C-alpha positions as CSV (number, residue, x, y, z in Angstrom):
1,A,0.0,0.0,0.0
2,F,2.9,2.3,0.8
3,C,4.5,1.7,-2.6
4,H,1.2,2.3,-4.3
5,M,0.7,5.7,-2.5
6,T,4.2,6.7,-3.3
7,L,3.6,5.9,-7.0
8,L,0.5,8.0,-7.0
9,L,2.3,10.9,-5.3
10,L,5.1,10.7,-7.8
11,Y,2.5,10.7,-10.6
12,G,0.9,13.8,-9.1
13,L,4.3,15.5,-9.1
14,L,4.8,14.5,-12.7
15,I,1.5,16.2,-13.6
16,I,2.5,19.4,-11.8
17,S,6.0,19.4,-13.4
18,S,4.4,18.7,-16.9
19,S,2.1,21.6,-16.5
20,F,5.0,24.0,-15.9
21,C,7.0,22.5,-18.8
22,L,4.0,22.9,-21.1
23,Y,3.3,26.5,-20.2
24,Y,6.7,27.8,-19.3
25,N,6.8,29.9,-22.4
26,S,3.6,31.7,-21.3
27,L,5.3,33.2,-18.2
28,D,6.9,36.0,-20.1
29,G,3.6,37.0,-21.7
30,G,2.0,40.4,-21.0
31,F,-1.6,41.7,-20.8
32,I,-3.5,41.1,-24.0
33,W,-7.1,41.5,-25.3
34,D,-9.5,41.1,-22.4
35,D,-6.7,41.1,-19.8
36,R,-6.5,44.9,-20.2
37,A,-10.2,45.4,-19.3
38,A,-10.4,42.7,-16.6
39,I,-7.1,43.5,-14.9
40,V,-5.2,46.7,-16.1
41,R,-8.3,48.9,-16.2
42,N,-10.3,47.2,-13.5
43,P,-10.5,49.3,-10.3
44,D,-11.6,46.4,-8.2
45,I,-8.2,44.7,-8.2
46,R,-6.6,47.7,-6.6
47,N,-6.1,48.2,-2.9
48,T,-7.7,51.6,-3.2
49,S,-11.1,50.0,-4.0
50,S,-13.2,48.5,-1.2
51,I,-13.2,44.7,-1.3
52,R,-17.0,44.9,-0.9
53,N,-17.1,46.1,-4.5
54,L,-16.3,42.6,-5.5
55,L,-19.9,41.7,-4.5
56,R,-21.4,44.7,-6.3
57,N,-19.6,44.9,-9.6
58,D,-19.2,42.6,-12.5
59,F,-16.1,40.9,-13.8
60,W,-14.9,44.1,-15.4
61,G,-15.3,46.4,-12.4
62,Q,-18.6,47.9,-13.5
63,N,-21.7,48.1,-11.3
64,I,-23.6,45.0,-12.2
65,K,-27.0,46.6,-11.9
66,L,-26.3,49.0,-14.8
67,A,-27.9,48.3,-18.2
68,D,-24.6,48.2,-20.0
69,S,-23.0,45.8,-17.4
70,H,-21.7,42.5,-18.9
71,K,-23.6,40.7,-16.0
72,S,-20.6,38.3,-15.5
73,F,-20.3,38.0,-11.8
74,R,-16.9,36.3,-10.8
75,P,-15.8,37.7,-7.5
76,V,-13.5,34.8,-6.7
77,T,-11.5,35.3,-9.9
78,V,-11.3,39.0,-9.4
79,L,-10.2,38.4,-5.8
80,S,-7.3,36.3,-7.2
81,F,-6.3,39.2,-9.5
82,R,-6.5,41.5,-6.4
83,I,-4.1,39.2,-4.6
84,N,-1.7,39.4,-7.5
85,Y,-1.9,43.2,-7.6
86,W,-1.3,43.4,-3.9
87,L,1.9,41.2,-4.3
88,H,3.4,42.8,-7.4
89,S,1.2,45.5,-8.8
90,L,0.8,45.1,-12.6
91,H,3.8,43.0,-13.4
92,P,2.3,40.3,-15.6
93,F,4.9,37.6,-14.7
94,G,3.2,36.8,-11.3
95,Y,-0.2,36.7,-12.9
96,H,1.0,34.1,-15.4
97,V,2.8,32.0,-12.7
98,L,-0.4,31.8,-10.7
99,N,-2.3,30.8,-13.8
100,V,0.0,27.9,-14.3
101,L,-0.2,26.9,-10.6
102,I,-4.0,26.9,-10.7
103,Y,-3.9,24.8,-13.9
104,A,-1.5,22.3,-12.3
105,A,-3.9,22.0,-9.3
106,V,-6.8,21.4,-11.8
107,C,-4.9,18.6,-13.5
108,V,-4.1,17.0,-10.1
109,S,-7.8,17.3,-9.1
110,V,-8.9,15.6,-12.3
111,F,-6.4,12.8,-11.6
112,C,-7.8,12.5,-8.0
113,L,-11.4,12.5,-9.3
114,A,-10.6,9.7,-11.8
115,L,-8.9,7.7,-9.0
116,Q,-12.3,7.7,-7.1
117,W,-14.1,6.1,-10.0
118,T,-11.6,4.1,-12.0
119,R,-8.6,1.9,-11.7
120,S,-5.2,3.4,-11.0
121,K,-3.9,2.8,-14.5
122,V,-7.0,4.4,-16.1
123,A,-6.7,7.4,-13.7
124,R,-3.1,8.0,-14.6
125,L,-4.0,8.0,-18.3
126,V,-6.9,10.4,-17.7
127,G,-4.6,12.7,-15.7
128,I,-1.9,12.9,-18.3
129,L,-4.3,13.2,-21.3
130,F,-6.1,16.1,-19.5
131,T,-2.8,17.8,-18.7
132,F,-1.5,17.7,-22.3
133,H,-4.8,18.5,-24.1
134,P,-4.3,21.6,-26.2
135,I,-7.8,22.9,-25.6
136,H,-6.6,24.3,-22.3
137,V,-4.1,26.7,-23.8
138,E,-6.4,29.7,-23.7
139,A,-7.4,29.1,-20.1
140,V,-3.8,29.1,-19.0
141,A,-1.9,31.5,-21.4
142,S,-4.7,34.1,-21.3
143,L,-5.0,35.7,-17.9
144,V,-8.7,36.1,-18.0
145,G,-8.8,32.4,-18.7
146,R,-8.1,32.0,-15.0
147,A,-11.9,32.1,-14.5
148,D,-12.2,28.8,-16.4
149,A,-9.3,27.3,-14.4
150,L,-10.6,28.4,-11.0
151,C,-14.1,27.2,-11.9
152,G,-12.7,23.8,-12.9
153,L,-10.6,23.5,-9.8
154,F,-13.5,24.1,-7.4
155,Y,-15.8,22.0,-9.6
156,C,-13.6,18.9,-9.4
157,A,-12.9,19.5,-5.7
158,S,-16.6,19.7,-5.0
159,L,-17.3,16.4,-6.8
160,I,-14.4,14.7,-4.9
161,F,-15.6,15.9,-1.5
162,Y,-19.1,14.9,-2.2
163,S,-18.2,11.4,-3.1
164,L,-16.1,11.3,0.1
165,S,-19.1,12.4,2.2
166,V,-21.3,9.7,0.8
167,R,-18.7,7.0,1.3
168,L,-17.9,8.2,4.8
169,Q,-21.5,8.1,5.6
170,V,-21.7,4.3,5.0
171,S,-18.3,3.6,6.6
172,S,-18.1,2.2,10.1
173,F,-14.7,3.8,10.7
174,V,-15.7,7.4,10.9
175,T,-18.4,9.4,12.7
176,C,-21.4,11.1,11.1
177,L,-19.9,14.5,11.7
178,D,-17.0,13.6,9.3
179,A,-19.5,12.9,6.5
180,V,-21.4,16.1,7.3
181,F,-18.2,18.1,7.2
182,F,-17.2,16.8,3.8
183,F,-20.7,17.5,2.5
184,V,-20.6,21.1,3.7
185,V,-17.2,21.6,2.2
186,S,-18.5,20.2,-1.1
187,L,-21.3,22.7,-1.2
188,L,-19.0,25.6,-0.4
189,L,-16.7,24.5,-3.2
190,A,-19.6,24.3,-5.6
191,I,-20.6,27.9,-4.7
192,S,-17.0,28.9,-5.2
193,S,-17.0,27.3,-8.6
194,C,-20.2,29.4,-9.5
195,L,-18.5,32.6,-8.2
196,S,-15.4,31.9,-10.4
197,K,-17.4,31.5,-13.6
198,E,-21.1,31.1,-14.4
199,I,-20.8,27.6,-15.9
200,G,-19.9,26.3,-12.5
201,I,-23.6,26.2,-11.6
202,T,-23.9,22.9,-13.5
203,V,-22.0,21.2,-10.6
204,F,-25.2,21.0,-8.6
205,G,-26.7,18.7,-11.1
206,L,-23.6,16.5,-11.1
207,L,-23.7,16.3,-7.3
208,I,-27.2,14.7,-7.6
209,I,-25.9,12.4,-10.3
210,I,-23.1,11.3,-8.0
211,E,-25.6,10.5,-5.3
212,F,-27.2,7.9,-7.5
213,A,-23.8,6.8,-8.9
214,E,-22.5,6.1,-5.4
215,A,-25.6,4.0,-4.7
216,I,-25.0,2.0,-7.8
217,R,-21.3,1.5,-6.8
218,I,-22.3,0.3,-3.4
219,Q,-24.9,-2.1,-4.8
220,V,-22.4,-3.5,-7.3
221,Y,-19.8,-4.1,-4.5
222,S,-22.4,-5.8,-2.4
223,I,-22.9,-8.4,-5.0
224,K,-20.2,-11.1,-4.8
225,N,-20.3,-12.1,-8.4
226,T,-20.9,-8.9,-10.4
227,K,-20.4,-10.7,-13.7
228,Q,-23.6,-12.6,-13.2
229,A,-25.5,-9.7,-11.7
230,N,-28.5,-8.3,-13.6
231,G,-27.5,-4.8,-14.7
232,V,-31.1,-3.6,-14.8
233,R,-31.8,-5.1,-11.4
234,V,-28.7,-3.5,-9.9
235,M,-29.7,-0.1,-11.4
236,Y,-33.3,-0.4,-10.1
237,K,-32.3,-1.4,-6.6
238,S,-29.7,1.4,-6.5
239,I,-32.3,4.0,-7.4
240,W,-34.8,2.6,-5.0
241,N,-32.2,2.6,-2.2
242,T,-31.5,6.3,-2.9
243,V,-35.0,7.5,-3.1
244,T,-35.9,5.6,0.1
245,S,-32.9,6.7,2.1
246,P,-33.6,9.6,4.4
247,T,-30.0,10.7,4.3
248,S,-29.8,10.6,0.5
249,I,-33.1,12.5,0.2
250,L,-31.9,15.1,2.7
251,R,-28.6,15.7,0.8
252,I,-30.5,16.1,-2.5
253,V,-33.0,18.5,-1.0
254,I,-30.2,20.6,0.5
255,I,-28.4,20.6,-2.9
256,I,-31.6,21.8,-4.7
257,A,-32.4,24.4,-2.0
258,S,-28.8,25.7,-2.3
259,L,-29.1,25.9,-6.1
260,V,-32.4,27.7,-6.0
261,T,-31.2,30.1,-3.3
262,F,-28.1,30.9,-5.2
263,M,-30.0,31.5,-8.5
264,L,-32.5,33.9,-6.8
265,L,-29.7,35.9,-5.1
266,R,-27.9,36.0,-8.4
267,L,-30.9,37.3,-10.3
268,Q,-31.6,39.9,-7.6
269,L,-28.0,41.1,-7.8
270,N,-28.5,42.0,-11.5
271,G,-31.2,44.5,-10.6
272,S,-33.9,45.5,-13.0
273,N,-31.6,45.0,-16.1
274,R,-31.4,41.2,-16.2
275,L,-29.9,40.8,-19.7
276,Y,-26.9,42.4,-21.3
277,K,-27.6,43.9,-24.8
278,W,-24.9,42.4,-27.0
279,T,-23.5,44.3,-30.0
280,I,-22.9,42.4,-33.3
281,L,-19.1,42.7,-32.7
282,E,-19.3,41.0,-29.3
283,N,-21.8,38.2,-30.0
284,H,-23.4,38.1,-33.5
285,I,-25.1,34.7,-32.7
286,S,-27.3,36.4,-29.9
287,L,-28.7,38.8,-32.6
288,L,-29.9,36.1,-35.0
289,P,-33.7,35.9,-35.5
């Protein structure tokens, strides 16, 4: 077991080092395109601006209630830019270093998530393929792409902690409080994902899916000879166990209540101007009939 854990740790270090090797050439980059609006000209990243403005303004530092506000609310991402500014003002090197660090953390979290659901060999393949996939270039090399990376980091961490909470709940080696703690952490991470980028709100749906997936996993392991098990019967019994379990129902109700509460607060934050009026240069698809 010790050798296995050492191997996994070394593989995690390999993913981190690979992330830096892949994006080393981005460290000397400057502020380009949207970086100028979100960072250079954004008053909310400066120490002279009240930190409470992060909860009032959009991603670009404009009052989110205004009609011409972009309506993108990402205070966690803006807070990370603010930390960069506090450390080294507008020197882009530090911003790019943090981008790569966050990306490396995302890759490790994907590897850990895969370890929860697949064999070690498959998880290692998933981790390395995710790390080297070229689709992530913009999210790392472009500083505003940090919103995607932070969203992904909290997203994966939320899924990991939720699975742990369900598995701890059926374990006889831990107390109920441990499972509750992991569940609460999972919800906080889910909210952090939403506050990093809007797409993070989909994590609440996946948490519910994981609730059922964990029930299927438990049911499969409870059958001695899974090869001869009836797949439909296993699925049916797993769903039945979930919908009849008070603990599972309570978790699902809390997830849905958290989602609805967040959405209502988010809509209220926009004020009377709920939708941003796109120009044809910004988003021509939104203007199609």
